[in-house]
Each structure stands twice: as structure tokens, then as C-alpha cells.
C-alpha positions, 0 to 999 in steps of 0.5 A: 912828515907822513908816517910809513904804515905800521904792521899790526898782527892780530891772532885769533882775528876771527874771534869776538875780541879780534872783531872788536879790535880790528875796527878800532885799530883801523880807525887810529885808536891804537897808534894815533890819528897820524899813523897808517896801519897794515893789518896782518890777521892770523887765524886757524884754518877753521876760523878763516871765514870769520876773519875774511868777513871782518876783512870785507867789513874793514874795506867797507868802512873805508878807513883812511889809515888802513893801508892793507889787510892780509889774512893767513893761517901761517904764523911766519907770514903773519908776523913778517915785518910786524911792529905790534903783535896782539896775541889774542887767540888761545885755547880756552879751558874745556870741561874737565881739563887740568891746568897742566893740560891747558898750559900744554895746549897753549904752549903749542900756540904761543911757543911757535908764535914766539919763534915766528916773531923772533924770526920775522918781526920788525926790530921794534916789535912789541908783544902783548898776550891777551889770550889766557892764561895771559901771563904764562902765555907771554912767558912761553912766547918770550922763551921762544924768542930769546933774541928779542929784549924781554921788555918787548913781551907783556901780558894784559892786566889793563882789563883788570885795571879798568874794571877796578876804575869802573867799580871805584867810579861807581862807588865814589861818584866820580869819573874813572879818569879822576882816579889815579894810581890804582894797581893790579898786582900779580896774575890775570886770574882770581888771585890778582890783587887790585890795590887802592892803597896809593890811589887818589882823587884830586890828591885825596886818598881813595881809602879816605873817600870810601870811608866818608861815603860808607860810614867809616874806615871799617865799613870801607875796609869790608867793602874793599875786602868783600866786594871790590877785590873779589868783584874785580877778580871775578868779573870775567866769570860774572860776564860769562854767566850773564852774557853767555860768553866771555868779555870781548869789547872790554878786553879789546878796549883794554888792549887798545889802552895797553898798547896806546900807552906803551907806544905813545907814553903815559901822562905824568898827570894821570899817574901809573897804570897796570901791565904784566911785564917781565920781572927783574926782581921788583917787589920780591917777584922772582926774576923772569916771571911775567907779573902785573905791576904799577907801570909808566911808559915813556913811549919806549918801554913800560917801567915798573914804579918802584919804592911803594910801601906795601902793607902786610895784607897787601904783601900777602895777597901779592905773594899768593898771586905770585906763587900761582905764577911760579907754579904755572912756570914750574908746570910748563918747565916740567912739561919741557916747554921752557 
């Protein structure tokens, strides 16, 4: 049976991440090769020309699955009938900008978008905040849409998860898809904790494989603490330094992965992945925070993998990142934005 087109809304569609996303969505990578899509592209007025150019290229590609493309600077129109909302556009941190100023500027974007989603989106809407600070932007959008179930709002930490897999793949000499059960905990920021304590390759702990390749457990532990964890957390800054602009293609690819697994389900043989979801108190994370956890999906919702044992050092790193999320929420609350 042929599927009716699914409406996918992309904000900041004229930017680099948006550009990298659109063609993969239209080609079927997001929802599958049997699901036609209707693209709604939201941009600010000054970004409309870039979005128009992308729409012309989409037409030139003649994607069989692309039903239509609608461009607008009106959030109400952009989210009308939307089943998937990719909130990419955000206010970057400018020179001398304080954290509170950044959060306030983004609340002016994600709050109205959350309200528009609440008023106009389809009943099966799923939302992922990609634009930074992604976790708290998702929190703001969710607060503006109280009638939508909390499990419909997520933030992107799949990029950090993929970065962790890439680093481990190189260190171990295995394909990234051979590694299972890596976890990114906490905030999509420098405080995040990419955790390999439960990760395996063909049933063998990653920590044991690293020790074997690096000449012992102490050497492996030093590499994890001094190279791996900070390398994953600061990869975005490294790319800006080298490339001259922030991650685009990798962020788009991670967004595709995040939504695909959410909608089509994670495979039991591949273990869990990482996503920032609304906490219900799992692992001591305060209820209501949008924090990254190990998750699986049944095709309906992301569910936190519970019951994992955490070593004291892991617990301390997670607590540090969660404390940052609490501070961000308190700042937004003090500004009267929640």
C-alpha cells in the first residue's frame, strides 16, 4: 500500500546543515525508501534566498519521493501538518555574549516554534532540536507546547555518539558498526561524557581491547581520559578551527540517524544509541531536564536503557554535565522563559 506523504519541517533550511539535510531527506534516508515526503522549509527573511536556491536544486534532482517543497518565514505555516520537525536554526554565540544572553536569544526562537508546533503540527509530531544549546532549546520548545507528550521532544547528541564511534573505530581498527553500546551522557557541550564502560566489539569489552592495543590498562585509561573524552567533547571546536565554520555534513548525518532510528526503530543486535530525551528521573537526572542517555526505540518512542552500573568516576562526570543543564534551566527560568 502506498504511503501518504509525510510532512517534514526543517528550520534554518537555508543554512549549511539545512542544505546538507534536504537532499538526504528527499532521497529517502530519513524515513525510508517507501515514504514520500513533503518538505516545509522555515527561514528568517534574510535567509529565504538561500532556501529558494536549495528548493530549485531539489526540483532539479527529480527525487521520486519528494511530493512538494514549501518555503516560508511563518512558523505557523511551516509546522502546519508536520510529523517531523528538525529545529536546526538557532542563534550562535557571538563575541562577548554571556550565556544568559545566548539562552534568551534562543528562547525567542524556540519558544514561538514550540507554540506553533503545539497549534499546528500533526498528532504524531516528533521534534529534534539540532541548533545549540540543543538540550535547553528542546526544553524551551517543549515548555511552549504543554499539550504534546514530553517524549516527542528530543535533542541531538547522536553527533557526539557518532564522533565517539569514529574515534574508537580508528583506535581499535574495526568498523564503526562493529562497536555497540557506547553512551553519551548529559549535555551537548564540553561537559558531555562519552562512556565506553559498557561498549563491546563481538562481545569483548572495548576497555579490554584498548588495553591490549595500548600496552596495558593504565595506558588505555590515560588514552580514554586524556584523548578520547576531551577529543569527542571538543570535536566541534576543532572542526571550526580547521574548517573555518562549524560542523555541517556530520551534524546533518547524525540528525538523519537520530530520526531514522526513532521512526523505524533500533535493531536489537546493534545495541543502544544516544539521544537527549526528557528525563523521568533515570540515573538521578532531575525530572524534566533534556539530557542524553543510552536509548533504544521501538519505532514509537525513545526509551532510556535503565539499570546500568556506573563507576564513581563516570558518575562524577555525568553529575558535572547534568549540573550544567540544571544551571541552564535555572537561567531560563530566572528570565521568565519557562
